[in-house]
C-alpha positions as CSV (number, residue, x, y, z in Angstrom):
1,M,15.6,4.5,-13.4
2,D,15.6,7.1,-16.1
3,S,17.6,9.7,-14.1
4,G,19.9,7.2,-12.4
5,V,19.1,8.7,-9.0
6,C,19.3,5.9,-6.4
7,D,20.6,4.9,-2.9
8,Y,21.9,1.8,-1.1
9,S,20.8,0.5,2.3
10,D,23.3,-0.2,5.1
11,Y,24.7,-3.8,5.1
12,F,22.3,-6.1,7.0
13,Q,22.0,-9.8,7.9
14,I,19.7,-12.6,6.7
15,S,19.5,-15.7,9.0
16,G,17.7,-19.1,9.1
17,G,17.4,-19.6,5.3
18,G,17.6,-22.4,2.9
19,G,19.4,-25.2,4.7
20,V,22.3,-24.7,2.3
21,G,25.1,-24.9,4.9
22,S,28.2,-26.7,4.1
23,P,30.4,-28.5,6.6
24,N,33.8,-27.3,7.8
25,Y,34.9,-30.9,8.1
26,I,33.5,-34.5,8.0
27,Q,34.9,-37.3,10.0
28,V,33.8,-40.9,9.3
29,T,33.7,-42.8,12.6
30,S,32.1,-46.1,11.4
31,P,33.3,-48.4,9.9
32,N,36.7,-48.4,11.5
33,S,39.8,-50.5,11.1
34,M,38.4,-53.1,13.5
35,S,35.1,-53.5,11.6
36,N,34.4,-56.9,10.0
37,W,31.0,-56.6,8.3
38,T,29.0,-59.4,6.8
39,A,27.5,-59.3,3.3
40,G,23.8,-59.5,3.4
41,S,23.5,-57.9,6.9
42,G,23.0,-54.3,8.0
43,E,25.5,-52.0,9.6
44,P,25.6,-48.3,10.6
45,I,27.8,-45.8,8.7
46,E,28.4,-42.8,11.0
47,W,30.2,-39.4,10.8
48,N,30.8,-36.3,12.8
49,S,30.9,-32.8,11.3
50,S,30.4,-29.1,12.0
51,T,29.0,-26.2,10.0
52,S,29.6,-22.5,10.6
53,D,25.9,-21.6,10.4
54,D,24.6,-24.8,12.1
55,M,22.7,-25.7,9.0
56,D,21.9,-29.2,7.8
57,Y,23.4,-30.3,4.5
58,T,23.3,-33.3,2.1
59,V,26.0,-35.9,1.5
60,D,26.7,-38.7,-1.0
61,I,27.9,-42.0,0.5
62,E,30.2,-44.1,-1.6
63,L,31.9,-47.5,-1.3
64,W,35.6,-47.7,-2.3
65,K,37.8,-50.8,-2.7
66,S,41.6,-51.0,-3.1
67,G,41.7,-47.2,-3.2
68,S,39.3,-46.8,-6.1
69,Y,35.6,-46.0,-6.4
70,Y,33.5,-49.2,-6.3
71,E,29.8,-48.2,-6.2
72,L,27.3,-45.5,-4.9
73,I,25.6,-46.4,-1.6
74,D,23.2,-43.5,-1.3
75,P,23.1,-40.0,-2.9
76,D,21.7,-36.7,-1.4
77,L,21.3,-38.0,2.1
78,Q,20.3,-35.4,4.7
79,S,22.9,-34.8,7.5
80,S,22.6,-32.7,10.6
81,S,25.2,-30.0,11.1
82,S,27.0,-32.1,13.7
83,G,26.9,-35.3,11.8
84,S,24.6,-38.2,11.2
85,S,24.3,-41.9,10.5
86,Y,23.0,-44.2,7.7
87,W,21.9,-47.8,8.1
88,W,23.5,-49.7,5.2
89,F,22.2,-53.0,4.0
90,I,25.4,-54.6,2.6
91,P,24.7,-56.3,-0.7
92,D,25.4,-60.0,-0.7
93,Y,27.2,-59.9,-4.0
94,L,30.2,-57.9,-2.7
95,P,33.3,-60.0,-2.8
96,D,35.2,-60.7,0.4
97,G,38.0,-58.3,1.2
98,N,39.7,-56.2,3.8
99,D,40.4,-53.3,1.5
100,Y,37.1,-51.5,1.6
101,E,36.5,-47.8,2.6
102,V,33.4,-45.7,2.9
103,R,33.5,-42.1,1.7
104,V,31.1,-39.4,2.9
105,V,31.2,-36.3,0.7
106,H,29.4,-33.0,0.6
107,F,28.9,-32.5,-3.2
108,D,28.8,-28.7,-3.4
109,S,31.9,-27.9,-1.3
110,G,33.9,-31.1,-1.9
111,V,34.4,-31.6,1.8
112,D,34.7,-35.3,2.5
113,D,36.3,-38.0,4.5
114,F,37.2,-41.7,4.1
115,S,36.7,-44.3,6.8
116,D,39.5,-46.6,7.8
117,Y,40.1,-49.7,5.7
118,F,37.7,-52.4,6.9
119,Q,36.6,-55.9,6.1
120,I,33.5,-57.4,4.4
121,S,33.1,-61.2,4.6
122,G,30.6,-63.8,3.5
123,G,30.0,-62.1,0.1
124,G,30.1,-63.2,-3.5
125,G,28.8,-66.7,-2.7
126,G,32.1,-67.9,-1.5
127,G,35.0,-68.8,-3.7
128,P,36.8,-72.1,-4.7
129,D,40.5,-72.9,-4.4
130,W,40.2,-75.0,-7.5
131,I,37.7,-76.3,-10.1
132,D,38.0,-79.5,-12.1
133,V,35.7,-80.1,-15.0
134,T,34.9,-83.9,-15.1
135,S,32.3,-83.9,-18.0
136,P,32.6,-83.8,-20.9
137,V,35.8,-85.9,-21.3
138,S,38.1,-86.6,-24.3
139,G,35.9,-89.5,-25.5
140,S,32.5,-87.6,-25.2
141,V,30.4,-87.4,-28.4
142,W,27.4,-85.1,-27.8
143,F,24.6,-84.4,-30.3
144,A,23.1,-81.0,-31.2
145,G,19.5,-80.8,-30.1
146,S,20.1,-83.1,-27.1
147,E,20.7,-82.6,-23.4
148,E,24.0,-83.4,-21.7
149,S,25.3,-83.0,-18.2
150,I,28.3,-80.6,-17.7
151,S,29.9,-81.7,-14.4
152,W,32.7,-80.4,-12.2
153,S,34.3,-80.9,-8.7
154,S,35.8,-78.2,-6.5
155,Y,36.9,-77.2,-3.1
156,T,36.2,-74.1,-1.0
157,P,38.1,-73.6,2.3
158,D,35.0,-72.4,4.2
159,G,32.6,-74.9,2.7
160,S,30.4,-72.2,1.2
161,D,28.7,-72.4,-2.1
162,Y,29.5,-70.1,-5.0
163,E,28.4,-69.1,-8.5
164,V,30.1,-70.0,-11.8
165,D,29.8,-68.9,-15.5
166,I,29.9,-71.7,-18.1
167,E,31.2,-71.1,-21.6
168,L,31.7,-73.1,-24.8
169,W,35.1,-72.8,-26.4
170,R,36.3,-74.0,-29.8
171,D,39.8,-74.3,-31.2
172,G,41.1,-72.8,-28.0
173,N,38.9,-69.6,-28.4
174,Y,35.8,-68.4,-26.7
175,Y,32.8,-69.5,-28.8
176,Q,29.5,-69.1,-27.0
177,W,28.2,-68.2,-23.5
178,I,26.1,-71.1,-22.0
179,V,24.9,-69.8,-18.6
180,G,26.0,-67.2,-16.0
181,E,25.9,-67.0,-12.2
182,Y,24.9,-70.6,-11.9
183,P,24.9,-71.7,-8.2
184,S,27.5,-74.4,-7.5
185,N,27.9,-76.6,-4.4
186,S,31.2,-76.2,-2.6
187,S,32.5,-79.7,-3.5
188,A,30.8,-80.7,-6.8
189,D,27.9,-79.8,-9.1
190,S,26.5,-80.1,-12.6
191,Y,24.5,-78.2,-15.2
192,Q,22.1,-79.8,-17.7
193,W,22.9,-78.2,-21.1
194,Y,20.5,-78.2,-24.0
195,I,22.9,-78.1,-27.0
196,P,21.6,-75.7,-29.7
197,N,20.9,-77.2,-33.2
198,N,22.9,-74.6,-35.0
199,I,26.3,-75.6,-33.5
200,S,28.6,-76.9,-36.3
201,D,30.0,-80.4,-36.1
202,G,33.5,-80.7,-34.7
203,S,35.8,-82.5,-32.3
204,N,37.5,-79.3,-31.1
205,Y,35.1,-78.1,-28.4
206,Q,35.8,-77.5,-24.7
207,I,33.6,-76.4,-21.8
208,R,35.0,-73.7,-19.4
209,V,33.6,-73.4,-15.8
210,Y,34.9,-70.5,-13.8
211,H,34.3,-68.4,-10.7
212,V,34.1,-64.8,-12.0
213,D,35.2,-63.0,-8.7
214,S,38.3,-65.0,-8.1
215,G,39.1,-66.1,-11.7
216,V,39.5,-69.7,-10.6
217,G,38.3,-72.1,-13.3
218,D,39.0,-75.1,-15.5
219,Y,38.5,-76.3,-19.1
220,S,37.2,-79.7,-20.1
221,D,39.0,-82.1,-22.4
222,Y,38.4,-81.5,-26.1
223,F,35.2,-83.3,-27.1
224,Q,33.0,-83.8,-30.1
225,I,29.6,-82.4,-31.1
226,R,27.7,-84.0,-34.0
227,G,24.4,-83.4,-35.9
228,G,24.6,-79.6,-35.8
229,G,24.1,-76.9,-38.3
230,A,20.3,-76.5,-38.1
231,G,18.6,-73.5,-36.5
232,G,15.4,-71.7,-35.8
233,F,13.6,-68.4,-35.3
234,I,11.0,-67.3,-32.9
235,S,8.3,-64.8,-33.6
236,G,6.0,-63.8,-30.8
237,N,5.2,-62.3,-27.4
238,L,7.4,-64.7,-25.4
239,H,7.2,-65.9,-21.8
240,S,9.7,-68.5,-20.9
241,E,9.1,-70.7,-17.8
242,E,12.7,-72.1,-18.1
243,S,16.0,-71.0,-19.6
244,V,15.9,-71.4,-23.4
245,S,17.7,-70.4,-26.5
246,G,16.7,-69.8,-30.1
247,E,18.8,-69.8,-33.3
248,L,18.0,-68.4,-36.7
249,I,18.5,-70.0,-40.1
250,V,16.3,-67.7,-42.2
251,G,12.8,-66.4,-42.5
252,L,9.9,-65.5,-40.2
253,F,7.0,-67.6,-39.0
254,S,4.0,-67.1,-36.8
255,P,1.3,-69.7,-37.7
256,N,-2.0,-69.4,-35.9
257,N,-2.9,-73.0,-35.0
258,G,-4.8,-72.5,-31.8
259,G,-2.0,-73.9,-29.6
260,E,-2.0,-77.3,-31.4
261,E,1.3,-79.1,-32.1
262,W,3.4,-77.7,-35.0
263,D,3.2,-79.5,-38.3
264,P,6.6,-81.0,-38.9
265,D,6.1,-80.7,-42.7
266,W,5.5,-77.0,-42.4
267,W,8.5,-76.5,-40.1
268,Q,11.1,-78.1,-42.4
269,N,14.3,-76.4,-41.4
270,W,12.7,-73.3,-39.9
271,Y,12.1,-74.1,-36.3
272,V,12.9,-73.1,-32.7
273,T,15.3,-75.3,-30.8
274,F,13.5,-75.2,-27.5
275,P,12.9,-78.2,-25.2
276,S,9.5,-79.7,-26.0
277,D,8.3,-80.0,-22.4
278,Q,8.3,-76.2,-21.8
279,N,5.6,-73.6,-22.2
280,Y,6.1,-70.7,-24.6
281,Q,3.7,-68.1,-26.0
282,F,4.3,-66.3,-29.3
283,D,2.4,-63.3,-30.7
284,E,3.6,-60.7,-33.1
285,S,7.2,-60.1,-31.9
286,G,10.5,-61.7,-32.7
287,I,14.1,-62.5,-32.7
288,S,15.9,-61.3,-35.8
289,D,19.3,-61.6,-37.5
290,G,21.9,-59.3,-36.1
291,Y,22.7,-56.0,-37.9
292,G,26.3,-56.2,-39.2
293,Y,27.9,-54.9,-42.4
294,E,31.3,-54.2,-43.8
295,F,32.0,-51.7,-46.6
296,H,33.8,-53.7,-49.3
297,E,34.2,-53.1,-53.1
298,G,32.0,-50.1,-53.1
299,A,29.0,-51.6,-51.2
300,H,27.9,-52.6,-47.7
301,Q,28.4,-56.4,-47.5
302,R,26.5,-58.4,-45.0
303,V,28.5,-60.0,-42.2
304,P,27.0,-63.4,-41.2
305,Q,25.6,-63.4,-37.7
306,I,26.2,-66.9,-36.4
307,G,25.4,-66.6,-32.7
308,N,22.0,-67.1,-31.0
309,V,19.6,-65.6,-28.5
310,V,19.2,-67.0,-24.9
311,T,16.2,-66.1,-22.7
312,E,16.5,-67.4,-19.2
313,A,13.7,-68.4,-16.8
314,D,10.6,-66.1,-16.3
315,V,11.4,-63.7,-19.1
316,D,8.6,-61.7,-20.8
317,I,9.0,-60.1,-24.2
318,G,6.3,-57.8,-25.4
319,S,4.7,-57.4,-28.8
320,N,6.6,-55.9,-31.7
321,S,9.9,-56.1,-29.8
322,T,13.0,-57.3,-31.6
323,I,16.1,-59.1,-30.3
324,D,19.0,-59.5,-32.6
325,R,20.9,-62.8,-32.6
326,A,24.6,-62.4,-31.7
327,R,27.4,-62.1,-34.3
328,F,29.3,-64.7,-32.3
329,G,28.2,-66.3,-29.0
330,S,24.8,-65.2,-27.5
331,T,22.5,-62.3,-27.0
332,I,21.3,-62.9,-23.5
333,I,18.1,-61.9,-21.6
334,G,18.6,-62.7,-17.9
335,A,16.1,-64.5,-15.6
336,G,13.1,-62.5,-14.5
337,T,13.7,-59.6,-16.9
338,K,10.6,-58.0,-18.4
339,V,10.7,-56.4,-21.9
340,D,7.9,-54.1,-22.9
341,N,6.4,-53.6,-26.4
342,Q,8.4,-52.1,-29.3
343,V,11.9,-52.6,-27.8
344,Q,15.0,-53.0,-29.9
345,I,17.9,-55.1,-28.4
346,A,20.9,-55.4,-30.7
347,H,23.3,-58.2,-31.2
348,N,25.6,-59.5,-28.3
349,V,23.7,-57.4,-25.7
350,R,23.8,-59.1,-22.3
351,I,20.9,-58.1,-19.9
352,G,21.1,-59.2,-16.3
353,K,18.5,-60.6,-14.0
354,H,15.2,-58.9,-13.1
355,C,15.7,-55.8,-15.3
356,L,12.8,-53.7,-16.6
357,V,13.1,-52.5,-20.2
358,V,10.1,-50.2,-21.0
359,A,8.5,-49.4,-24.4
360,Q,10.6,-47.9,-27.3
361,V,13.9,-48.4,-25.6
362,G,16.9,-49.1,-27.9
363,I,20.0,-50.9,-26.7
364,S,23.0,-50.9,-29.1
365,G,25.3,-53.9,-29.7
366,S,27.5,-55.5,-27.1
367,T,26.2,-53.4,-24.2
368,V,26.0,-55.2,-20.8
369,L,23.3,-54.5,-18.2
370,G,23.8,-55.6,-14.7
371,D,21.0,-57.0,-12.5
372,G,18.0,-54.9,-11.6
373,V,18.6,-52.2,-14.2
374,V,15.6,-50.0,-15.2
375,L,15.4,-48.4,-18.6
376,A,12.4,-46.2,-18.8
377,G,10.4,-45.4,-22.0
378,Q,12.3,-44.2,-25.1
379,A,15.7,-44.4,-23.4
380,G,18.6,-45.0,-25.8
381,V,21.8,-46.8,-24.8
382,A,24.9,-46.7,-27.0
383,G,27.0,-49.7,-27.8
384,H,29.8,-51.4,-25.9
385,L,28.9,-49.8,-22.6
386,N,28.5,-51.3,-19.1
387,I,25.4,-50.3,-17.1
388,G,25.9,-51.2,-13.4
389,S,23.5,-53.2,-11.4
390,G,20.6,-51.2,-10.0
391,A,21.1,-48.2,-12.3
392,I,18.0,-46.3,-13.3
393,V,17.7,-44.5,-16.7
394,A,14.8,-42.0,-16.9
395,G,12.5,-41.8,-19.9
396,G,14.0,-40.2,-23.0
397,T,17.5,-40.3,-21.7
398,G,20.5,-40.8,-24.1
399,V,23.2,-42.9,-22.5
400,S,26.6,-42.6,-24.2
401,R,28.8,-43.6,-21.3
402,S,29.0,-46.5,-18.9
403,L,27.0,-46.1,-15.6
404,K,28.1,-47.0,-12.1
405,P,26.0,-49.4,-10.0
406,Q,22.9,-47.7,-8.5
407,E,23.5,-44.5,-10.6
408,K,20.4,-42.6,-11.6
409,V,20.5,-40.5,-14.8
410,R,18.2,-38.3,-16.9
411,G,18.3,-36.1,-20.0
412,P,20.0,-36.2,-23.4
413,T,23.5,-36.5,-21.9
414,A,22.6,-38.8,-19.0
415,E,23.3,-36.4,-16.2
416,P,22.8,-37.4,-12.5
417,I,19.1,-36.9,-11.8
418,M,19.5,-34.4,-9.0
419,L,21.9,-32.3,-11.1
420,Y,19.5,-32.5,-14.1
421,N,16.6,-31.3,-12.0
422,R,18.6,-28.4,-10.6
423,V,19.6,-27.3,-14.1
424,A,16.0,-27.7,-15.3
425,V,14.8,-25.3,-12.5
426,L,17.5,-22.8,-13.5
427,Q,16.5,-23.0,-17.1
428,R,13.0,-22.0,-16.3
429,R,14.3,-18.9,-14.5
430,L,16.5,-17.8,-17.4
431,P,14.0,-15.3,-18.9
432,D,13.5,-13.6,-15.6
433,L,17.3,-13.6,-14.9
434,F,17.9,-12.1,-18.4
435,K,15.5,-9.3,-17.7
436,R,17.1,-8.6,-14.3
437,F,20.5,-8.7,-16.0
438,G,19.4,-6.1,-18.5
439,K,18.2,-3.8,-15.8
440,L,21.5,-4.2,-14.0
441,E,23.3,-3.3,-17.2
442,K,21.4,-0.1,-17.6
443,S,22.0,0.8,-13.9
444,V,25.7,0.3,-14.3
445,E,25.8,2.3,-17.5
446,S,23.8,5.1,-15.8
447,L,26.2,5.1,-12.8
448,A,29.2,5.2,-15.2
449,E,27.7,8.2,-17.1
450,R,27.0,9.9,-13.8
451,G,30.6,9.4,-12.6
452,T,32.0,10.7,-15.8
453,S,29.8,13.9,-15.7
454,E,31.0,14.6,-12.1
């Protein structure tokens, strides 16, 4: 090294290493233009390919619809050099359509192929041609704190059931979410609505029932709600056996009365508007007022948060977790979702069904989580984002962008997990690579000096 004296070997060959081949081409052979696949069933995705070195490689499989990316089917799937297949269980939530494609892509080289357009049927829970809300009607007078039946009739050409969202509107504007993805019979159905106590009196209310996938829906006549304006606050480790909602007036309460009935004199106006025949458990946790301020006249002025919090059936909320009531409408925790201890859920967040939210997670305002999302410990999610169904966020991850369904991310900038892991491996090798680079620099300098002297 000191003298610069050296020699190079002849060129030689290395074979059989790494499995890092890349395909010359990929050809998707299934599905094809004749395929009519059924949501909720399994079908094979198949492709042919070739590689110059006969090495296996990995592919991502994606679902596209109407010429645009729709969702990830499976990442980093091992493929043989000549092609492979993947058995795909088709989600039953996919809407009907004949404009689907499957894309198989080798990430490193960008070599890919799309299938023919094909059809998926039987998804999305069917779809109605029309919906007609039959209750409430123009003469209806409903009372806050009571239960009333929201009813509608409809027609689906194939006789299949479907799902609807139900909303409360006021003065022709959206006011509050009531329930989502509620199963409806093909011809008619109803929903028993517990009317929150904090709703203001008025004769300008409407109910909207609509099918999200098709946009088909209807509004009720204007009707009246009386006896509103009260509210409540819950404090505790909550498990709800049925769908419930809570509204805040002011204050915090968590009396220890051994499970006996509440003292109505103690309650006064500070109470929870839950049906009396349900079972709830409270212990050192809570739902709080939403965090909202406007800077005005040299100071931060508080913006009233007039919405509520809705917890659907079979929801667990751990100790010292806080859920902010909505500024307008509802903060929603979907059925079957489990919230760990010390979690912060901000106002107007909507969490889907069967999600897992682990300790010390923070979710900023108005972010929407799909069904089956997992947020591992100390993950942070920025506001006004959409986290697709089935997405997984690793512990300590900072999410500042919306995530596609089934996407898996990790790290401070929410990188794809496989990419993050690769970068982490390379980072550990940097000290060694830096030393090797230094040696190469010295060798180059030595060769340059030697050439100059000659």
